[in-house]
Structure formats: C-alpha cells, structure tokens
C-alpha positions as CSV (number, residue, x, y, z in Angstrom):
1,M,-6.8,-10.2,15.1
2,T,-5.3,-6.3,14.9
3,I,-2.4,-4.7,13.2
4,N,0.0,-2.7,14.9
5,F,0.9,-0.2,12.2
6,A,4.0,1.7,14.6
7,D,6.7,2.8,13.2
8,Q,5.9,3.3,9.5
9,H,6.1,5.5,6.5
10,L,3.1,5.6,5.4
11,P,-0.6,5.9,6.9
12,S,-2.6,2.5,8.1
13,N,-5.5,2.8,5.3
14,I,-3.0,3.2,2.1
15,I,-1.0,0.0,3.7
16,L,-4.5,-2.1,3.8
17,E,-4.9,-0.7,0.6
18,A,-1.6,-1.5,-0.9
19,I,-2.2,-4.9,1.0
20,C,-5.4,-5.5,-0.5
21,Y,-4.6,-5.0,-4.5
22,Y,-1.3,-7.0,-3.7
23,V,-3.8,-10.4,-2.1
24,S,-6.3,-9.9,-5.0
25,Y,-5.4,-8.8,-8.1
26,K,-1.2,-10.4,-7.8
27,L,0.0,-7.9,-8.6
28,S,4.1,-6.7,-7.7
29,Y,5.0,-4.3,-5.2
30,H,6.1,-2.0,-8.5
31,E,2.8,-2.2,-10.0
32,I,1.1,-1.0,-6.2
33,E,3.2,1.5,-6.5
34,D,2.2,2.6,-9.5
35,L,-1.3,2.8,-9.4
36,L,-1.3,4.0,-5.8
37,A,0.9,7.0,-7.4
38,E,-2.0,7.7,-10.3
39,T,-4.1,8.1,-7.2
40,S,-2.0,11.4,-6.2
41,I,-0.7,8.9,-3.6
42,N,3.4,8.8,-2.9
43,T,5.1,5.8,-1.7
44,D,8.7,6.7,-2.5
45,H,10.7,6.0,1.0
C-alpha cells in the first residue's frame, strides 16, 4: 500500500513522523505540533 502525499503542505517524512507519534503515544494534534516545534519543525499553516 502506498500513500499519496500530493498537494501536501509539509514534506512526507514530517507527516509520517507526526502519524507515528499520534498512533504510538495517543497524543493530540496540538501536542504533536508542540513536540515537532521543539525539534525546530514548524507545522503552522
């Protein structure tokens, strides 16, 4: 199975990292955004 990342605002590796956090640790979207911001990844759109 492949995932189509066409028309996305963020690179695919960042999207996959956020999905892994969401699924593995049951974090909210806001918590994931904060976690990514700590690693200098800006996810605001």
